[in-house]
C-alpha positions in Angstrom: -7.0 27.1 121.4 -5.3 24.0 122.8 -1.8 23.1 121.6 -1.5 19.4 121.0 -3.3 16.7 119.1 -5.3 14.4 121.3 -6.5 10.9 121.4 -10.0 9.8 120.5 -12.4 9.7 123.3 -13.5 6.2 122.6 -16.0 4.4 124.8 -15.4 4.7 128.6 -16.8 2.6 131.4 -19.7 4.1 133.4 -18.9 4.5 137.1 -21.1 4.7 140.1 -18.6 7.0 141.9 -19.3 10.6 142.5 -17.4 12.9 140.2 -14.0 14.0 141.7 -12.2 17.1 140.3 -8.5 17.7 141.1 -6.2 20.5 140.3 -2.7 19.9 139.1 0.2 21.6 137.3 0.7 21.2 133.6 3.9 19.3 132.6 3.0 18.5 129.0 -0.2 20.0 127.4 -3.0 18.0 125.8 -6.4 16.4 126.4 -7.0 12.7 126.9 -9.4 10.3 128.5 -9.2 6.6 129.5 -9.3 4.1 132.3 -7.0 4.6 135.2 -4.0 2.3 135.7 -2.2 2.8 139.0 1.4 1.9 138.7 3.0 -0.3 141.3 6.5 0.0 142.6 8.9 -3.0 142.7 11.0 -1.2 145.4 8.1 -1.5 147.8 6.6 -4.9 146.7 9.4 -7.3 146.2 8.3 -10.9 146.9 11.7 -12.5 147.1 12.9 -14.2 150.3 15.4 -11.9 152.0 17.6 -14.6 153.7 20.1 -16.9 152.0 22.5 -19.7 153.1 26.3 -19.1 153.2 27.0 -21.3 150.2 24.6 -19.1 148.1 26.6 -15.9 148.5 28.7 -16.2 145.4 25.8 -17.3 143.3 23.7 -14.3 144.5 26.6 -12.0 143.6 26.8 -13.5 140.1 23.1 -12.8 139.7 23.7 -9.2 140.6 26.5 -8.9 138.0 24.3 -10.5 135.4 21.5 -8.1 136.2 23.8 -5.1 135.8 24.9 -6.4 132.4 21.3 -6.6 131.3 20.5 -3.1 132.6 23.5 -1.7 130.8 22.1 -3.2 127.6 18.7 -1.7 128.4 20.2 1.7 128.9 22.1 1.5 125.6 18.8 0.6 123.8 17.0 3.5 125.6 19.7 5.9 124.5 19.4 4.7 120.9 15.6 4.9 120.9 15.6 8.4 122.5 18.3 9.6 120.1 16.4 8.3 117.0 12.8 9.0 118.0 12.8 12.0 120.4 15.8 14.3 121.0 19.4 13.0 120.7 20.6 15.3 123.5 18.2 13.6 125.9 20.0 10.3 125.2 22.8 11.5 127.5 20.4 10.8 130.5 20.9 7.1 130.0 24.6 7.3 129.3 25.0 9.0 132.6 23.0 6.2 134.2 25.5 3.7 132.7 28.4 5.5 134.5 26.4 5.4 137.8 26.0 1.6 137.4 29.8 1.2 136.9 30.5 3.2 140.1 28.0 1.2 142.1 29.2 -2.3 141.0 32.8 -1.4 141.7 32.0 -0.2 145.2 32.1 -3.7 146.8 29.0 -2.7 148.8 26.9 -5.6 147.3 29.4 -8.2 148.5 29.3 -6.7 152.0 25.5 -6.9 152.1 25.5 -10.5 150.8 28.0 -11.6 153.4 25.3 -10.7 155.9 23.3 -13.5 154.2 20.7 -11.3 152.6 19.4 -12.1 149.2 20.5 -10.4 145.9 17.3 -8.4 145.7 17.5 -7.2 149.3 21.2 -6.3 148.9 20.3 -4.3 145.8 17.6 -2.4 147.7 19.9 -1.6 150.6 22.8 -0.4 148.5 20.8 1.7 146.2 18.8 3.3 149.0 22.1 4.2 150.7 23.3 5.9 147.5 19.9 7.6 147.0 20.2 9.0 150.6 23.7 10.3 149.9 22.5 12.2 146.8 19.3 13.4 148.5 21.4 15.0 151.3 23.6 17.0 148.9 23.2 20.8 149.0 23.5 21.3 145.3 20.0 21.0 143.6 21.3 19.5 140.4 23.2 16.8 142.1 20.4 16.2 144.6 18.1 15.4 141.6 20.3 12.5 140.8 18.7 10.6 143.7 15.8 9.9 141.4 18.2 8.5 138.9 19.5 6.1 141.5 16.0 4.9 142.2 15.4 4.5 138.5 18.5 2.2 138.3 17.4 0.2 141.4 14.0 -0.6 139.7 15.8 -1.7 136.6 18.1 -4.0 138.4 15.3 -5.5 140.5 13.2 -6.1 137.5 16.1 -8.2 136.0 16.5 -10.1 139.3 12.9 -10.9 139.9 11.6 -11.2 136.4 8.8 -8.7 137.3 7.6 -5.6 135.4 8.8 -2.8 137.7 6.3 -0.3 136.4 3.3 -2.5 135.6 3.5 -1.7 131.9 3.5 -5.3 130.6 -0.1 -5.8 131.8 -1.4 -2.2 131.4 -4.3 -2.1 128.9 -3.9 0.1 125.8 -5.5 3.5 126.2 -4.9 3.8 129.9 -4.4 6.9 132.0 -1.2 6.2 134.0 -1.3 7.3 137.6 1.9 7.1 139.7 3.6 8.7 142.7 6.8 9.6 140.7 8.0 9.3 137.2 11.4 8.4 136.0 13.1 8.7 132.6 13.2 5.0 131.8 9.5 4.7 132.5 8.7 7.4 130.0 10.8 5.7 127.3 8.8 2.5 127.9 5.5 4.3 127.3 4.1 5.0 123.9 1.1 7.2 123.0 -0.6 4.0 121.9 -0.3 2.4 125.3 -1.0 5.4 127.5 -3.3 8.4 126.8 -2.0 10.6 129.6 0.2 10.6 132.8 -0.7 12.0 136.2 2.0 12.2 138.8 2.0 13.2 142.4 5.3 14.9 142.2 7.4 15.9 139.2 9.6 19.0 138.4 8.9 21.0 135.3 12.4 20.7 134.1 13.1 17.1 135.2 14.4 14.6 132.6 11.1 12.7 132.8 9.1 15.9 132.2 11.2 16.8 129.2 10.6 13.4 127.7 6.8 13.6 128.2 6.8 16.9 126.4 8.9 15.6 123.5 6.6 12.5 123.2 3.5 14.7 123.3 1.9 12.8 126.2 -0.5 15.0 128.2 0.9 15.1 131.7 -0.2 16.6 135.0 1.8 16.8 138.3 1.6 18.3 141.7 -1.5 16.3 143.0 -0.6 15.5 146.6 -2.3 12.4 147.9 -3.4 11.3 144.5 -2.9 7.6 144.9 -5.2 7.5 148.0 -8.1 9.0 146.0 -7.9 7.0 142.8 -8.1 3.3 141.9 -7.3 1.3 138.8 -10.4 1.0 136.7 -11.7 4.5 137.4 -12.7 6.6 134.4 -10.4 9.7 134.0 -10.5 12.9 131.9 -7.2 14.7 131.8 -7.2 18.3 130.7 -3.6 19.4 130.8 -4.5 22.8 129.3 -6.8 23.7 132.2 -4.6 21.7 134.6 -7.6 19.5 135.7 -8.0 15.8 136.4 -11.6 14.6 136.6 -12.4 11.1 138.0 -15.7 9.4 137.3 -17.2 12.3 135.4 -20.9 12.8 135.4 -22.7 12.6 132.0 -22.7 16.3 131.4 -19.0 16.7 132.1 -18.3 13.8 129.8 -20.3 15.3 127.0 -18.6 18.7 127.3 -15.2 17.0 127.3 -15.9 14.9 124.2 -17.2 18.0 122.4 -13.9 19.8 123.2 -12.0 16.8 121.7 -14.1 16.9 118.6 -13.7 20.6 118.1 -10.0 20.4 118.7 -9.4 17.7 116.2 -11.2 19.7 113.6 -9.2 22.8 114.5 -6.0 20.9 114.3 -6.8 19.7 110.8 -7.4 23.3 109.7 -4.1 24.5 111.3 -2.1 21.7 109.6 -3.6 22.6 106.2 -2.6 26.2 106.6 0.8 25.8 108.3 2.8 26.5 105.2 1.5 30.0 105.0 3.1 32.9 106.9 1.7 33.9 110.3 0.4 37.4 109.7 -1.5 39.2 112.5 -4.9 40.9 111.9 -3.1 44.2 111.9 -0.7 43.1 109.2 2.5 42.2 111.1 4.4 39.1 109.9 5.6 36.9 112.7 8.4 34.4 112.1 7.6 30.9 113.6 10.7 28.8 113.5 11.6 25.4 114.9 13.9 24.1 117.7 15.8 21.1 116.4 18.5 18.7 117.5 20.9 17.1 115.0 19.4 13.9 113.6 16.0 14.7 115.3 13.7 14.7 112.3 14.3 17.6 109.9 11.2 16.3 108.1 9.0 17.6 110.9 10.3 21.1 110.3 9.1 21.1 106.8 5.9 19.2 107.4 4.8 21.6 110.1 5.4 24.7 108.1 8.4 26.2 110.0 9.7 29.4 108.6 13.2 28.2 109.4 15.2 26.7 112.3 15.7 29.2 115.1 17.8 26.8 117.3 19.8 23.9 115.8 21.6 22.1 118.6 24.8 20.2 117.7 25.7 18.6 121.0 24.8 15.1 119.7 27.6 15.3 117.1 30.0 15.4 120.1 28.5 13.3 122.8 29.2 9.8 121.5 32.8 10.5 120.4 36.1 9.6 122.1 37.7 12.5 120.1 36.2 15.7 118.8 35.3 15.9 115.1 37.6 17.7 112.8 36.3 20.8 111.0 36.0 18.6 107.8 34.0 15.9 109.6 31.8 18.5 111.3 31.3 20.4 108.0 30.3 17.2 106.1 27.9 16.0 108.7 26.2 19.4 109.1 26.1 19.9 105.3 24.2 16.6 105.0 21.8 17.4 107.9 20.8 20.9 106.8 20.6 20.3 103.0 16.8 19.7 103.1 16.5 23.2 104.6 18.3 25.0 101.8 15.4 27.4 101.3 15.1 28.4 104.9 17.4 30.2 107.4 19.1 27.9 109.9 20.5 29.2 113.2 23.1 26.8 114.5 24.1 27.2 118.1 27.8 26.6 119.0 28.5 23.7 121.3 26.7 24.2 124.6 28.3 22.0 127.1 29.6 22.3 130.6 27.5 22.7 133.7 25.5 19.4 133.9 26.3 18.4 130.3 29.6 16.7 129.6 31.4 15.1 126.6 33.7 12.1 126.9 36.8 13.6 125.5 36.8 16.7 127.6 37.7 15.9 131.2 36.3 18.9 133.0 37.2 19.5 136.7 34.5 18.9 139.3 32.4 21.9 140.1 30.3 22.0 143.3 27.6 24.1 141.5 28.0 23.3 137.8 25.0 25.4 136.6 26.8 28.5 138.0 30.1 27.4 136.6 32.0 27.0 133.3 29.4 26.3 130.6 28.4 27.6 127.1 30.6 30.4 125.8 32.8 30.4 128.9 34.0 26.9 128.1 34.4 27.7 124.4 36.7 30.6 125.2 38.7 28.4 127.5 39.1 25.9 124.7 39.5 28.1 121.6 40.5 25.2 119.3 37.1 23.7 120.0 35.5 26.9 119.0 37.7 27.4 116.0 36.7 24.0 114.6 33.0 24.9 114.8 33.5 28.4 113.3 35.5 27.0 110.4 32.8 24.5 109.6 30.0 27.0 109.9 31.8 29.6 107.8 32.2 27.1 105.0 28.5 26.1 105.3 27.3 29.7 105.3 28.9 30.3 101.9 26.2 28.2 100.2 23.3 28.4 102.6 21.6 30.9 105.0 23.4 29.8 108.1 23.5 31.9 111.3 25.7 31.3 114.3 24.3 31.5 117.9 26.6 31.9 120.9 25.3 30.1 124.0 25.1 31.4 127.6 26.4 34.9 126.9 26.7 36.8 130.2 29.1 39.7 129.6 29.8 42.0 126.6 33.3 40.6 126.4 31.9 37.1 125.7 30.4 38.2 122.4 33.3 40.5 121.6 35.9 37.7 121.9 33.8 35.3 119.8 33.3 38.0 117.2 37.0 38.6 117.1 37.6 34.8 116.8 35.1 34.6 113.9 36.7 37.4 112.1 40.2 35.9 112.6 39.1 32.5 111.3 37.4 34.0 108.3 40.5 35.9 107.5 42.6 32.8 107.6 40.2 31.0 105.3 40.0 34.1 103.0 36.3 34.3 103.5 34.8 37.8 103.2 31.1 37.1 103.6 30.5 36.5 107.3 27.3 34.8 108.6 25.1 36.6 111.1 26.3 36.1 114.6 23.8 36.1 117.5 23.9 36.1 121.3 21.8 33.8 123.4 20.4 35.7 126.4 19.9 33.3 129.3 20.9 35.2 132.4 19.5 38.3 134.1 23.0 39.9 133.7 22.8 39.5 130.0 19.2 40.7 129.8 20.1 43.9 131.8 23.1 44.7 129.6 21.7 43.8 126.2 22.5 47.3 125.0 26.2 46.5 125.4 26.1 42.9 124.2 24.2 43.7 121.0 27.1 45.9 119.8 28.8 42.7 118.8 25.7 40.7 117.7 23.6 40.8 114.6 20.6 39.3 116.4 19.5 38.0 119.8 17.9 34.7 120.9 16.3 34.5 124.4 16.5 31.2 126.2 13.6 31.5 128.6 14.1 28.1 130.4 17.5 29.1 131.8 16.5 32.7 132.1 13.6 31.7 134.3 15.6 29.5 136.6 18.4 32.0 137.1 15.9 34.8 137.7 13.6 33.0 140.1 16.5 31.0 141.7 14.6 27.8 141.1 16.1 24.8 139.4 13.8 23.8 136.5 14.4 20.1 137.4 13.7 20.6 141.1 10.2 19.5 142.0 10.5 20.9 145.5 10.6 24.5 144.2 8.4 24.1 141.1 6.0 26.7 142.4 8.8 29.2 142.1 9.7 28.3 138.6 7.3 30.7 137.0 8.2 32.0 133.5 5.5 34.6 133.5 6.5 36.1 136.8 6.5 40.0 136.6 10.3 39.9 137.0 10.6 37.7 133.9 8.2 39.9 131.8 10.2 43.0 132.9 13.4 41.4 131.7 11.9 40.3 128.4 10.6 43.9 127.9 14.1 45.3 128.5 15.7 42.8 126.0 13.3 43.9 123.2 13.6 47.6 124.1 17.4 47.7 124.2 18.1 45.4 121.2 18.8 48.5 119.1 16.3 47.3 116.5 18.1 44.0 115.8 16.0 40.9 115.5 15.1 39.1 118.7 13.8 35.5 118.7 12.3 33.9 121.8 13.0 30.2 122.5 12.1 27.8 125.2 8.9 26.3 126.4 7.3 29.7 127.1 7.4 30.5 123.4 5.1 27.6 122.6 2.4 28.2 125.1 -0.6 29.7 123.5 -1.8 31.5 126.6 1.5 33.4 126.7 1.9 34.2 123.1 -0.3 37.4 123.1 1.8 38.7 126.0 5.0 38.1 124.1 3.7 39.8 121.0 2.6 42.8 123.1 6.2 43.0 124.6 7.5 43.3 121.0 8.7 39.8 120.1 8.2 39.1 116.4 10.0 35.8 116.1 9.4 32.5 117.9 11.4 29.3 117.9 9.4 26.3 119.2 8.9 22.5 119.0 7.9 21.6 115.4 4.5 20.0 116.3 3.4 23.3 117.9 4.0 25.4 114.8 0.6 24.9 113.0 -1.5 25.9 116.0 0.9 28.7 117.0 0.6 30.2 113.5 -3.2 29.9 113.5 -3.4 31.7 116.9 -1.1 34.5 115.7 -3.3 35.1 112.7 -6.3 35.7 115.0 -4.5 38.4 117.0 -4.6 42.2 116.5 -1.5 43.4 118.4 -2.9 46.9 118.6 -5.8 45.7 120.7 -3.5 43.8 123.2 -2.2 47.0 124.8 -3.6 47.5 128.2 -5.3 44.1 128.4 -2.5 42.3 130.3 
């Protein structure tokens, strides 16, 4: 069974071209069809004259300053829209872009280019390309990926200068299949499911910012199709099957009929799943599987209820900190969380302690530069270094847990002492508050070290939650946002499955929830059930189809099939 709602087939133009079938890599699941729209690139097609007169230098610099102001406003609006409509934690992408803009404008490099009597647009291209080259040459994968962010900003500034639509969206017909060489975060934000049915990209990393946004928006997306733009033209008919990782151009009548039948069958199946989503997911051999939701603060608690979630398996609170100049007090944090989780009073809610550090920063905490932040001070390591930050959260969650089924999750646990120290801190704070009833305390297993020492970590934990996205990148040594090693980022690799098996086997019978993209992929769910997982935490829209699939499975019959 596929795992996302799809767009109606509609009527498609007939083509005289021979059917072309291409194989890609799934970024975001789904089925879609439409007319191809090949996106242009303003960085390559600027029409502005490159030379200016000496008396025009100051006016051109003023144009650049004006363009930067407009782009900063765009970024603020993008952050607001992403925060309200998708996932608030992803809004930090655009706030980071604002900081990049400030650094660029203060560098005086634009003035130097303009003194060479080149135009504002040409100066912008040259400066941004220099910065892009600097980032691309950096050894650290995470920082190297920022080269794409530089290009994203360059396109935004050029669009303001030239009054052009940098990505061709203004004239793109509704219902198009967007074809492009690369995809940037700002471009995804500009796209709605009404305007584009699917996206096909020559190169895009599974964990890149743009990829995360396409999944959150539910836009079927394929990547990894080398030489794509040389084989496809605007106006071609396209069928995108992100489940089977296939792109079909100019399908023959039989292929088109088969595809349209799949769309019809899936729509009917989805309606059935939605109608049954409130019921428990019980396998054919009678085992009840918990299917909970991943959720960010302010990110649509209604979707948890509407899609039949059995609870919230991962509630992220980073958004409550990102936009603040000072950290919230325990009273402020308690009041906001109490308001947010009140609609879920009848369901368990697992709230993760603040997971920052690495590539995620907050304004009021000036962290030292780290050459490799993903291997540095993040998650529980940072909380233990700033105990008052941890105490504030624990005080708020202890109060909240007295009236509601609240569970606390500790991020990025690596060593037994990580959990022991947080457990000791929780007990000490509860004693100060004269609270005897402690909420359940869980460890998030996201590194091979934690997976291999679960037996020790679980001594101090009431439950475990497996973050498969980080576990995969640390196990396969492949950054999830690095397109150049995307073929190494394989969450079903034998090493991953072995680690997952160890986690379940050595959990001492305590509950283990699996989170991350892997938990929501229907082709992987039977394997996870066979390994022993009995709780999943996934994106809310995936819950109905996941429950329906689980109901069709007899776990006893899975053994030996993998």
